[in-house]
SERO-4910 file (N, C-alpha, C, O; in steps of 0.05 Angstrom, whole numbers):
BEGIN
 pado doro    nc1    nc2    nc3   cac1   cac2   cac3    cc1    cc2    cc3    oc1    oc2    oc3
  Unk    A   -505   -858     41   -475   -841     56   -459   -839     27   -452   -817     19
  Unk    A   -453   -861     11   -435   -866      0   -441   -845    -22   -423   -834    -35
  Unk    A   -478   -836    -28   -483   -820    -55   -483   -790    -47   -478   -773    -64
  Unk    A   -491   -784    -17   -477   -758    -11   -449   -749    -10   -445   -725    -12
  Unk    A   -426   -769     -7   -403   -761    -11   -393   -754    -44   -379   -735    -51
  Unk    A   -404   -776    -59   -396   -769    -86   -405   -742    -90   -391   -724    -99
  Unk    A   -427   -741    -83   -444   -709    -92   -432   -694    -84   -424   -679   -101
  Unk    A   -425   -687    -58   -399   -665    -45   -375   -668    -63   -367   -647    -71
  Unk    A   -362   -690    -72   -341   -678    -86   -341   -677   -113   -322   -673   -128
  Unk    A   -369   -684   -120   -374   -676   -148   -375   -634   -154   -366   -618   -171
  Unk    A   -392   -631   -128   -391   -604   -120   -370   -596   -126   -367   -582   -146
  Unk    A   -350   -604   -110   -319   -591    -99   -313   -589   -126   -308   -568   -137
  Unk    A   -312   -619   -143   -297   -611   -172   -305   -581   -182   -290   -561   -184
  Unk    A   -334   -582   -188   -345   -570   -207   -346   -538   -201   -351   -522   -219
  Unk    A   -340   -529   -172   -342   -503   -153   -309   -505   -154   -303   -486   -139
  Unk    A   -290   -513   -161   -266   -520   -155   -256   -479   -147   -242   -471   -129
  Unk    A   -267   -465   -164   -256   -436   -164   -268   -423   -136   -253   -408   -122
  Unk    A   -297   -429   -128   -312   -417   -105   -290   -439    -81   -277   -429    -62
  Unk    A   -292   -459    -86   -271   -471    -66   -249   -457    -57   -248   -449    -34
  Unk    A   -231   -454    -74   -207   -429    -83   -211   -413    -64   -197   -410    -44
  Unk    A   -229   -405    -70   -233   -375    -51   -241   -371    -27   -237   -351    -13
  Unk    A   -256   -397    -21   -270   -402      9   -242   -411     26   -234   -401     47
  Unk    A   -233   -428     13   -202   -434     30   -189   -410     31   -183   -405     55
  Unk    A   -182   -392     14   -173   -367     17   -180   -361     39   -168   -367     59
  Unk    A   -209   -344     37   -217   -329     63   -210   -342     85   -197   -330    101
  Unk    A   -218   -370     90   -207   -380    116   -183   -382    122   -176   -387    145
  Unk    A   -172   -381    108   -132   -377    107   -127   -344    120   -108   -336    133
  Unk    A   -145   -333    113   -140   -300    119   -154   -300    152   -142   -297    173
  Unk    A   -183   -303    147   -193   -307    174   -180   -318    193   -188   -309    215
  Unk    A   -161   -338    195   -151   -360    212   -123   -343    233   -114   -347    255
  Unk    A   -113   -312    202    -87   -304    210   -103   -283    232    -98   -282    257
  Unk    A   -121   -266    220   -143   -243    233   -149   -259    258   -144   -246    278
  Unk    A   -156   -277    261   -165   -294    286   -139   -298    308   -140   -292    332
  Unk    A   -122   -306    297    -90   -314    328    -90   -284    322   -110   -275    332
  Unk    A    -76   -264    309    -73   -241    318    -96   -223    335    -86   -209    353
  Unk    A   -118   -222    332   -128   -215    348   -137   -227    380   -147   -214    398
  Unk    A   -131   -263    381   -129   -267    401   -111   -262    416   -117   -255    439
  Unk    A    -84   -264    406    -66   -249    417    -75   -226    442    -77   -226    467
  Unk    A    -82   -200    415    -82   -185    433   -103   -185    458   -101   -173    479
  Unk    A   -120   -200    449   -140   -207    476   -133   -219    490   -149   -216    509
  Unk    A   -111   -239    496   -106   -248    520    -82   -232    527    -74   -235    550
  Unk    A    -66   -213    510    -43   -202    528    -51   -177    535    -44   -167    556
  Unk    A    -64   -165    520    -76   -124    531   -113   -125    532   -128   -106    525
  Unk    A   -123   -152    543   -151   -156    549   -168   -134    532   -186   -121    544
  Unk    A   -163   -131    512   -183   -119    492   -204   -140    490   -198   -164    490
  Unk    A   -232   -132    486   -248   -142    475   -242   -156    443   -226   -147    426
  Unk    A   -264   -183    441   -256   -193    424   -253   -184    396   -233   -189    381
  Unk    A   -279   -168    389   -290   -153    367   -272   -129    358   -269   -123    334
  Unk    A   -259   -111    384   -253    -93    384   -225   -101    374   -220    -94    351
  Unk    A   -201   -118    389   -184   -134    383   -179   -133    352   -161   -121    342
  Unk    A   -196   -148    339   -208   -154    319   -200   -133    293   -186   -136    273
  Unk    A   -216   -110    302   -214    -89    288   -187    -70    282   -178    -57    263
  Unk    A   -180    -76    310   -157    -58    310   -137    -75    290   -126    -63    271
  Unk    A   -132   -105    294   -112   -117    277   -123   -110    249   -104   -107    235
  Unk    A   -145   -105    235   -149   -106    208   -149    -82    201   -143    -78    178
  Unk    A   -158    -52    220   -148    -32    217   -111    -22    204   -103     -7    186
  Unk    A    -99    -43    227    -73    -39    230    -64    -43    206    -55    -25    192
  Unk    A    -66    -72    198    -59    -82    173    -64    -70    146    -48    -73    128
  Unk    A    -88    -57    141    -99    -37    124    -77     -6    121    -71      5    100
  Unk    A    -73     -2    137    -51     22    145    -23     10    139     -9     17    120
  Unk    A    -17     -8    157      7    -12    144      5    -23    116     24    -11    105
  Unk    A     -6    -38    100     -1    -40     65     -6    -20     57      0    -25     34
  Unk    A    -14      8     56    -29     28     50     -3     44     57      5     62     42
  Unk    A      9     37     79     40     57     84     58     45     69     74     58     54
  Unk    A     59     24     70     84      7     55     80     19     18     97     30      3
  Unk    A     57     12     13     44     19    -20     57     55    -27     66     62    -48
  Unk    A     55     65    -10     57    103     -9     88    105    -13     98    116    -33
  Unk    A    101     95      7    129    106     16    148     78     -4    167     86    -16
  Unk    A    143     53     -8    155     37    -10    152     27    -41    169     18    -55
  Unk    A    124     33    -48    114     21    -76    122     30    -90    140     15   -100
  Unk    A    121     59   -106    137     73   -120    162     64   -127    165     59   -151
  Unk    A    183     60   -111    211     46   -107    211     26   -123    224     26   -144
  Unk    A    194      1   -111    192    -19   -122    179    -30   -145    189    -50   -156
  Unk    A    156    -18   -154    150    -14   -177    169     -3   -199    168    -12   -223
  Unk    A    182     11   -193    211     23   -213    228      0   -214    228    -14   -233
  Unk    A    240     -4   -195    256    -27   -190    249    -55   -208    261    -63   -228
  Unk    A    230    -66   -198    204    -84   -208    202    -85   -243    208   -103   -259
  Unk    A    192    -57   -249    202    -63   -273    222    -58   -288    217    -61   -312
  Unk    A    247    -51   -283    276    -45   -282    290    -81   -287    307    -91   -302
  Unk    A    268    -93   -262    285   -123   -262    273   -139   -282    282   -162   -285
  Unk    A    256   -131   -295    237   -147   -312    250   -138   -343    251   -156   -360
  Unk    A    258   -111   -349    269   -108   -368    295   -120   -368    303   -123   -391
  Unk    A    311   -128   -350    332   -120   -347    342   -170   -355    359   -180   -369
  Unk    A    323   -182   -337    318   -208   -339    308   -215   -367    308   -239   -372
  Unk    A    300   -196   -386    294   -197   -413    314   -200   -433    314   -215   -453
  Unk    A    333   -181   -423    353   -174   -436    379   -182   -436    399   -176   -450
  Unk    A    376   -200   -416    397   -227   -405    391   -247   -417    408   -265   -419
  Unk    A    366   -251   -429    362   -280   -449    365   -272   -458    389   -276   -460
  Unk    A    359   -251   -480    355   -248   -505    391   -250   -507    399   -262   -527
  Unk    A    408   -239   -491    432   -237   -496    451   -267   -495    471   -272   -509
  Unk    A    438   -286   -472    444   -307   -473    438   -324   -502    455   -338   -514
  Unk    A    409   -321   -511    403   -337   -531    421   -332   -550    431   -351   -563
  Unk    A    427   -307   -555    445   -298   -576    472   -308   -585    480   -312   -608
  Unk    A    486   -312   -559    508   -318   -547    508   -346   -542    532   -349   -537
  Unk    A    499   -366   -540    503   -390   -530    475   -401   -554    465   -423   -550
  Unk    A    468   -386   -571    446   -406   -590    422   -413   -580    418   -407   -556
  Unk    A    401   -424   -594    369   -423   -584    366   -445   -554    347   -447   -538
  Unk    A    396   -461   -556    392   -480   -523    382   -459   -505    358   -453   -499
  Unk    A    409   -446   -496    407   -423   -475    373   -410   -473    359   -412   -453
  Unk    A    365   -396   -499    347   -385   -498    319   -401   -497    299   -387   -495
  Unk    A    317   -435   -499    298   -442   -494    292   -453   -463    271   -456   -451
  Unk    A    320   -457   -456    319   -461   -425    303   -439   -416    282   -446   -405
  Unk    A    305   -419   -417    286   -396   -405    253   -383   -414    234   -375   -401
  Unk    A    258   -386   -440    229   -379   -454    220   -392   -479    202   -379   -491
  Unk    A    229   -419   -491    222   -423   -512    193   -434   -505    189   -443   -482
  Unk    A    170   -433   -526    141   -438   -526    134   -426   -496    120   -439   -480
  Unk    A    141   -408   -491    129   -398   -466    127   -413   -444    112   -405   -426
  Unk    A    144   -442   -440    141   -457   -426    155   -450   -406    146   -449   -383
  Unk    A    186   -444   -415    208   -432   -399    205   -418   -377    183   -410   -372
  Unk    A    220   -413   -365    220   -392   -340    207   -364   -341    192   -353   -325
  Unk    A    219   -353   -374    209   -332   -368    181   -337   -371    168   -327   -353
  Unk    A    162   -351   -393    142   -364   -396    126   -355   -372    111   -336   -368
  Unk    A    137   -383   -352    122   -384   -323    120   -355   -311     97   -347   -308
  Unk    A    136   -343   -306    146   -312   -294    112   -296   -307     95   -287   -291
  Unk    A    110   -296   -330     90   -285   -351     56   -302   -338     34   -291   -336
  Unk    A     61   -324   -333     38   -342   -330     32   -333   -301      8   -337   -296
  Unk    A     48   -321   -280     43   -316   -252     36   -294   -249     27   -287   -228
  Unk    A     40   -279   -269     37   -252   -260      8   -248   -278     -7   -230   -269
  Unk    A      1   -260   -297    -25   -257   -305    -50   -271   -288    -72   -261   -285
  Unk    A    -37   -300   -278    -64   -303   -254    -63   -294   -232    -82   -293   -216
  Unk    A    -41   -286   -230    -35   -263   -202    -63   -235   -206    -82   -232   -190
  Unk    A    -60   -223   -224    -78   -201   -240   -104   -216   -238   -123   -209   -224
  Unk    A   -103   -236   -252   -134   -255   -254   -145   -251   -222   -168   -247   -214
  Unk    A   -125   -254   -211   -141   -258   -175   -153   -234   -165   -174   -234   -152
  Unk    A   -138   -211   -172   -137   -185   -158   -165   -180   -160   -172   -164   -142
  Unk    A   -192   -192   -184   -213   -184   -180   -222   -198   -155   -230   -182   -137
  Unk    A   -223   -218   -150   -240   -235   -124   -217   -227    -99   -218   -244    -81
  Unk    A   -200   -208    -95   -189   -202    -79   -209   -189    -55   -205   -198    -32
  Unk    A   -228   -171    -60   -246   -161    -46   -253   -181    -27   -247   -183     -3
  Unk    A   -273   -201    -48   -294   -217    -38   -285   -232    -13   -297   -234      8
  Unk    A   -251   -245    -21   -239   -262      0   -236   -241     24   -255   -244     39
  Unk    A   -226   -230     30   -216   -205     47   -245   -197     56   -247   -191     80
  Unk    A   -267   -197     41   -293   -186     54   -303   -216     73   -313   -213     95
  Unk    A   -298   -240     62   -305   -267     70   -290   -272     91   -302   -283    110
  Unk    A   -261   -264     94   -249   -272    119   -257   -253    136   -258   -261    159
  Unk    A   -264   -224    133   -267   -205    161   -293   -215    168   -292   -213    192
  Unk    A   -324   -229    162   -337   -237    168   -337   -262    178   -358   -269    188
  Unk    A   -313   -283    178   -305   -310    180   -289   -298    210   -302   -302    230
  Unk    A   -267   -287    214   -261   -275    234   -283   -258    255   -285   -268    278
  Unk    A   -298   -235    249   -322   -233    262   -333   -260    283   -332   -264    307
  Unk    A   -344   -275    262   -359   -296    281   -353   -323    279   -371   -339    277
  Unk    A   -326   -332    278   -315   -361    279   -334   -383    289   -342   -402    276
  Unk    A   -341   -378    312   -375   -404    317   -399   -403    302   -418   -419    301
  Unk    A   -395   -383    290   -432   -379    273   -426   -393    251   -446   -405    242
  Unk    A   -395   -397    233   -395   -418    210   -391   -442    218   -405   -461    209
  Unk    A   -364   -445    243   -362   -467    254   -387   -484    259   -391   -505    246
  Unk    A   -405   -476    280   -428   -485    279   -448   -492    259   -458   -514    258
  Unk    A   -453   -474    244   -452   -486    222   -453   -518    205   -466   -538    203
  Unk    A   -428   -505    194   -418   -541    186   -417   -562    205   -418   -586    197
  Unk    A   -416   -557    235   -415   -576    257   -442   -597    250   -447   -621    250
  Unk    A   -458   -570    242   -494   -585    251   -495   -599    225   -515   -613    227
  Unk    A   -483   -605    197   -491   -623    182   -480   -640    192   -481   -655    173
  Unk    A   -464   -658    214   -460   -684    217   -481   -696    241   -497   -679    248
  Unk    A   -481   -714    250   -501   -730    273   -500   -722    294   -478   -724    303
  Unk    A   -518   -712    309   -512   -707    342   -492   -713    360   -485   -699    379
  Unk    A   -482   -738    354   -473   -754    368   -441   -750    362   -423   -760    376
  Unk    A   -436   -733    339   -408   -736    322   -401   -710    332   -377   -702    333
  Unk    A   -423   -695    339   -414   -650    329   -395   -648    352   -377   -632    346
  Unk    A   -390   -660    379   -369   -651    399   -343   -658    379   -326   -640    380
  Unk    A   -338   -676    365   -315   -688    355   -316   -672    332   -302   -652    335
  Unk    A   -328   -672    311   -332   -648    292   -321   -618    301   -308   -606    284
  Unk    A   -325   -608    320   -321   -578    325   -294   -579    331   -278   -565    319
  Unk    A   -284   -604    358   -262   -606    364   -239   -608    341   -219   -594    342
  Unk    A   -244   -628    317   -227   -625    290   -224   -603    281   -202   -596    274
  Unk    A   -254   -578    279   -249   -558    266   -235   -538    282   -228   -517    270
  Unk    A   -229   -539    310   -211   -522    323   -182   -531    316   -168   -513    305
  Unk    A   -172   -552    319   -152   -560    304   -140   -560    281   -118   -566    271
  Unk    A   -160   -551    273   -145   -543    231   -148   -525    237   -124   -522    240
  Unk    A   -159   -498    244   -158   -467    243   -129   -470    268   -116   -449    265
  Unk    A   -117   -485    290    -95   -473    301    -79   -481    290    -59   -467    292
  Unk    A    -75   -513    270    -51   -511    251    -49   -492    241    -29   -480    250
  Unk    A    -66   -473    215    -67   -462    199    -53   -437    214    -29   -432    209
  Unk    A    -69   -423    232    -52   -405    249    -22   -403    247     -7   -387    237
  Unk    A    -18   -428    260     19   -436    273     26   -435    237     43   -418    233
  Unk    A     20   -442    222     33   -450    192     35   -424    187     57   -418    178
  Unk    A     17   -404    189     16   -375    173     38   -358    193     51   -341    181
  Unk    A     42   -362    220     59   -347    235     92   -361    224    110   -345    221
  Unk    A     96   -383    219    118   -399    214    124   -388    183    148   -385    177
  Unk    A    102   -384    163    114   -373    137    116   -346    141    129   -335    123
  Unk    A    106   -325    164    108   -302    159    136   -295    169    148   -275    161
  Unk    A    147   -313    190    170   -306    194    200   -316    177    223   -308    176
  Unk    A    186   -338    165    208   -348    145    215   -335    123    237   -335    113
  Unk    A    184   -318    109    190   -297     88    203   -265    105    213   -252     87
  Unk    A    205   -257    119    218   -231    141    243   -239    137    260   -224    127
  Unk    A    250   -273    148    282   -276    154    294   -275    127    317   -267    124
  Unk    A    281   -283    107    288   -282     79    292   -262     68    315   -257     60
  Unk    A    274   -248     63    269   -217     54    296   -201     69    314   -191     57
  Unk    A    294   -202     93    313   -177    110    344   -192    108    362   -175    110
  Unk    A    350   -216    105    380   -232    101    381   -226     70    405   -225     64
  Unk    A    366   -222     49    373   -219     20    380   -188     22    401   -175     20
  Unk    A    362   -185     26    366   -157     23    388   -136     29    397   -117     16
  Unk    A    394   -146     56    422   -133     68    447   -144     57    463   -127     48
  Unk    A    454   -173     56    458   -183     35    468   -161      6    484   -142      6
  Unk    A    454   -170    -10    449   -154    -37    461   -131    -38    477   -123    -55
  Unk    A    451   -118    -19    457    -92    -10    485    -87     -9    497    -74    -26
  Unk    A    497    -98     14    532   -101     22    555   -115    -10    579   -116    -15
  Unk    A    530   -124    -22    547   -144    -42    548   -121    -67    564   -126    -85
  Unk    A    535   -100    -70    540    -82    -95    516    -87   -108    518    -66   -120
  Unk    A    494    -97   -118    471   -115   -136    459    -98   -136    450    -92   -114
  Unk    A    452    -85   -154    432    -73   -164    401    -83   -163    394   -106   -164
  Unk    A    386    -62   -160    355    -73   -147    352    -93   -127    344   -116   -131
  Unk    A    362    -81    -97    366    -99    -78    336   -107    -69    326   -128    -61
  Unk    A    325    -79    -73    294    -77    -57    270   -101    -77    256   -119    -68
  Unk    A    273    -94    -99    257   -118   -112    266   -145   -111    248   -162   -107
  Unk    A    285   -153   -114    303   -168   -102    296   -189    -82    292   -213    -85
  Unk    A    295   -173    -61    284   -182    -39    253   -184    -23    244   -196     -4
  Unk    A    243   -168    -41    213   -175    -41    205   -204    -46    189   -218    -33
  Unk    A    223   -209    -70    215   -223    -96    222   -251    -70    204   -263    -57
  Unk    A    246   -256    -68    261   -281    -51    244   -280    -22    246   -299     -6
  Unk    A    227   -255    -16    205   -265      7    188   -274     -7    197   -296    -11
  Unk    A    167   -272    -18    144   -270    -31    143   -303    -35    124   -317    -28
  Unk    A    166   -311    -47    168   -341    -68    179   -360    -41    187   -382    -48
  Unk    A    181   -354    -18    193   -373      6    169   -384     15    169   -405     27
  Unk    A    148   -372      9    113   -378     19    116   -404      8    114   -422     24
  Unk    A    121   -409    -15    118   -432    -37    153   -452    -24    175   -442    -21
  Unk    A    147   -483    -18    160   -490     -8    176   -505    -24    165   -512    -45
  Unk    A    204   -514    -21    219   -527    -38    229   -507    -66    251   -497    -69
  Unk    A    203   -503    -84    218   -495   -106    201   -466   -105    192   -459   -127
  Unk    A    197   -454    -91    196   -419    -82    231   -412    -82    241   -397    -99
  Unk    A    244   -425    -60    274   -410    -61    288   -409    -79    303   -389    -84
  Unk    A    287   -434    -94    302   -438   -124    299   -409   -138    309   -386   -138
  Unk    A    278   -425   -149    262   -401   -167    270   -367   -147    282   -351   -162
  Unk    A    268   -363   -135    280   -332   -121    309   -324   -125    318   -301   -126
  Unk    A    323   -349   -128    355   -341   -129    357   -331   -166    372   -314   -175
  Unk    A    339   -347   -178    351   -341   -202    346   -310   -230    352   -306   -253
  Unk    A    327   -293   -204    334   -259   -223    355   -253   -212    374   -247   -226
  Unk    A    358   -253   -180    383   -232   -170    409   -260   -184    430   -255   -172
  Unk    A    412   -279   -199    438   -283   -206    433   -273   -232    453   -260   -239
  Unk    A    414   -274   -251    410   -255   -280    428   -228   -272    446   -220   -287
  Unk    A    422   -215   -248    427   -186   -246    455   -181   -239    470   -165   -251
  Unk    A    463   -200   -215    493   -202   -216    514   -215   -240    539   -210   -241
  Unk    A    497   -235   -259    521   -229   -277    528   -209   -293    549   -210   -306
  Unk    A    514   -189   -295    518   -161   -313    540   -158   -288    556   -142   -298
  Unk    A    547   -164   -268    565   -150   -261    596   -166   -264    619   -156   -264
  Unk    A    589   -187   -266    612   -211   -276    606   -238   -256    591   -239   -236
  Unk    A    617   -253   -264    612   -288   -249    620   -279   -222    605   -288   -205
  Unk    A    636   -267   -213    640   -273   -186    618   -261   -171    614   -273   -150
  Unk    A    604   -243   -175    580   -229   -157    561   -249   -171    537   -244   -165
  Unk    A    564   -265   -183    538   -278   -193    535   -303   -161    518   -308   -143
  Unk    A    565   -315   -170    577   -335   -143    569   -325   -117    555   -337   -101
  Unk    A    582   -301   -116    570   -295    -87    540   -296    -79    534   -304    -56
  Unk    A    520   -288    -99    495   -281    -97    485   -309    -82    474   -312    -61
  Unk    A    494   -330   -104    488   -355   -100    497   -362    -72    478   -370    -60
  Unk    A    516   -363    -58    523   -360    -38    506   -358    -16    503   -375      2
  Unk    A    493   -327    -19    481   -304     -2    454   -324     -4    442   -327     18
  Unk    A    442   -339    -28    425   -338    -26    426   -373     -7    411   -372     13
  Unk    A    434   -391     -9    444   -414      0    446   -411     31    434   -428     46
  Unk    A    460   -390     41    458   -380     70    435   -378     78    424   -394     93
  Unk    A    419   -342     61    392   -341     69    364   -373     77    348   -379     95
  Unk    A    375   -382     52    354   -406     63    352   -425     83    336   -432     99
  Unk    A    378   -431     74    396   -450    100    396   -441    126    412   -456    138
  Unk    A    387   -422    144    383   -405    163    356   -415    163    350   -433    178
  Unk    A    339   -404    145    308   -412    135    302   -431    154    295   -434    177
  Unk    A    311   -450    124    306   -475    132    314   -493    156    297   -503    170
  Unk    A    337   -496    159    345   -511    189    344   -495    212    341   -507    234
  Unk    A    347   -469    213    342   -458    245    316   -446    249    301   -454    266
  Unk    A    310   -422    229    276   -415    236    252   -434    240    241   -440    261
  Unk    A    243   -444    204    229   -455    205    225   -488    227    204   -493    238
  Unk    A    240   -500    228    240   -531    252    230   -511    273    209   -521    283
  Unk    A    237   -483    286    230   -482    313    202   -463    314    187   -461    333
  Unk    A    199   -451    291    164   -430    293    146   -452    283    122   -451    288
  Unk    A    159   -476    267    128   -489    255    134   -516    272    130   -538    262
  Unk    A    143   -513    296    141   -538    313    112   -558    321    106   -582    324
  Unk    A     98   -526    321     74   -535    326     44   -544    312     20   -545    319
  Unk    A     63   -552    285     40   -545    259     44   -581    250     58   -594    264
  Unk    A     34   -591    232     33   -607    224     64   -618    201     71   -604    182
  Unk    A     70   -632    204     97   -643    190     95   -648    169     87   -671    169
  Unk    A     96   -641    144     86   -654    118    114   -661    107    133   -646    105
  Unk    A    115   -690     99    133   -704     89    140   -680     60    123   -666     49
  Unk    A    172   -679     51    173   -673     34    160   -687      2    150   -672    -15
  Unk    A    161   -712     -2    144   -729    -25    120   -709    -22    116   -691    -38
  Unk    A    105   -714      3     76   -711      5     65   -684     -3     44   -679    -15
  Unk    A     88   -665      7     92   -634      1     84   -628    -34     67   -616    -46
  Unk    A    112   -648    -43    115   -640    -72     85   -654    -89     75   -642   -108
  Unk    A     77   -677    -80     53   -683    -90     35   -664    -87     29   -655   -109
  Unk    A     23   -652    -69      4   -636    -59      5   -619    -84    -12   -620   -102
  Unk    A     31   -600    -81     34   -583   -105     24   -589   -137     13   -572   -152
  Unk    A     30   -612   -141     24   -616   -168      3   -619   -173     -6   -611   -195
  Unk    A    -12   -633   -153    -45   -648   -155    -55   -612   -150    -65   -608   -172
  Unk    A    -57   -592   -138    -77   -570   -134    -62   -554   -152    -74   -534   -159
  Unk    A    -43   -557   -160    -30   -547   -183    -44   -552   -211    -44   -533   -226
  Unk    A    -54   -569   -219    -66   -572   -244    -98   -571   -240   -115   -568   -257
  Unk    A   -101   -574   -218   -136   -564   -208   -137   -539   -207   -158   -531   -219
  Unk    A   -123   -520   -197   -114   -485   -197   -102   -472   -209   -106   -449   -215
  Unk    A    -83   -487   -214    -61   -469   -236    -37   -461   -209    -29   -474   -190
  Unk    A    -30   -436   -218     -7   -419   -206    -10   -417   -174      7   -420   -157
  Unk    A    -40   -412   -171    -56   -407   -139    -54   -434   -128    -51   -433   -104
  Unk    A    -56   -452   -135    -67   -487   -134    -37   -487   -113    -38   -490    -89
  Unk    A     -8   -485   -132      9   -490   -124     24   -478    -95     41   -486    -79
  Unk    A      5   -451    -98     15   -434    -69      5   -437    -41     17   -435    -20
  Unk    A    -24   -443    -51    -35   -457    -25    -38   -480    -23    -54   -487     -6
  Unk    A    -25   -501    -40    -15   -534    -35    -17   -540     -2    -35   -550     12
  Unk    A     15   -526      7     19   -534     33     -6   -528     57    -16   -547     69
  Unk    A    -11   -506     60    -31   -503     81    -60   -525     75    -69   -536     95
  Unk    A    -70   -529     50    -92   -530     45    -85   -563     43   -106   -576     39
  Unk    A    -61   -580     45    -55   -599     49    -45   -610     81    -40   -634     85
  Unk    A    -42   -590    103    -37   -601    127    -61   -593    138    -62   -603    160
  Unk    A    -89   -577    132   -115   -580    150   -118   -605    138   -116   -622    156
  Unk    A   -123   -619    108   -136   -642    101   -119   -662    118   -135   -677    129
  Unk    A    -86   -671    128    -81   -674    138    -97   -684    173   -103   -706    180
  Unk    A    -99   -664    184   -106   -655    205   -130   -668    205   -133   -676    228
  Unk    A   -153   -673    189   -173   -677    181   -164   -715    180   -169   -730    198
  Unk    A   -157   -719    166   -148   -755    167   -142   -761    192   -156   -773    209
  Unk    A   -118   -750    193   -111   -764    222   -137   -767    250   -143   -785    266
  Unk    A   -145   -741    244   -167   -737    275   -191   -761    274   -202   -776    290
  Unk    A   -193   -753    239   -226   -750    239   -230   -795    231   -248   -811    236
  Unk    A   -202   -796    218   -200   -832    202   -190   -844    223   -202   -859    239
  Unk    A   -164   -836    223   -134   -850    238   -149   -856    266   -159   -877    275
  Unk    A   -148   -829    276   -160   -841    314   -185   -844    321   -192   -857    341
  Unk    A   -204   -830    302   -225   -842    302   -245   -869    300   -261   -880    315
  Unk    A   -236   -874    272   -243   -896    262   -230   -924    260   -242   -944    267
  Unk    A   -198   -923    249   -176   -943    258   -172   -946    282   -168   -969    290
  Unk    A   -172   -927    299   -164   -937    333   -181   -925    348   -176   -918    372
  Unk    A   -210   -919    332   -230   -923    360   -228   -903    381   -240   -904    402
  Unk    A   -211   -883    375   -204   -868    393   -218   -837    404   -212   -822    421
  Unk    A   -236   -838    387   -249   -807    385   -272   -799    398   -291   -814    390
  Unk    A   -281   -783    414   -300   -774    431   -329   -765    414   -331   -745    399
  Unk    A   -345   -779    418   -366   -774    407   -386   -764    427   -411   -767    424
  Unk    A   -378   -756    442   -400   -744    472   -387   -739    494   -400   -731    514
***
């Protein structure tokens, strides 16, 4: 058994990119299955029809947003990037190399990180179709793939393995729901606030804030940097107002919305969340940081149910 475990760990390490794509597909499949299950229960639609409706609705929504909002967002995103680059150059000339190095020296500062994020994201686009296709197949017949994994366990452990896998899927669904609500709240609040403050490029800045909310702790901090840089072009008072706005947005998200929506998920200690982002970031890069929290949440369910309760406490059901 020890040899088999060592071989599995070695394969996971060697095929780390494939493991990343599989987990992304599982994460997307959990979202599709969760929404389709809700439609099945509330509207009495057949499961496969509900899944088809959800998939088509998401595709139509994404295409519609790309058509109606995409050109404006692309234009504002380009302006935001040019404006940030210009402001960084201005800071470098005004305050010397120290201020410039904080943002972009050696490609390791914030500007270099942004470029790295962009290049990493563009690199993943080539695998997006594979992830989407795998997620749809996972969601169409989850029992097929779940039973395939369960069949690798001894007969007496299969019911418990199936129960743990269901718990992992349930946890991922609720985590995704919580993140979606958090992102929506931050995006709407920051967008409305930026418009009321008269800050340019409000749409692009709100979308950036919403997307970065997906990454705990670091995302909310980084999301405010572009908005503050843009606000500085209008004066220090505007920049301070923007700082206050983002503190309010993420305060509402962190203390009011997130605890309520994510109370059914695994609660990750802050230190464990940060360590997981460091570990998976070292293995997978930027995408590892993005998926670190849901991946750690899934691993915690497996450890809690499969090791702590079954092995240490002896409370597992084996048949």
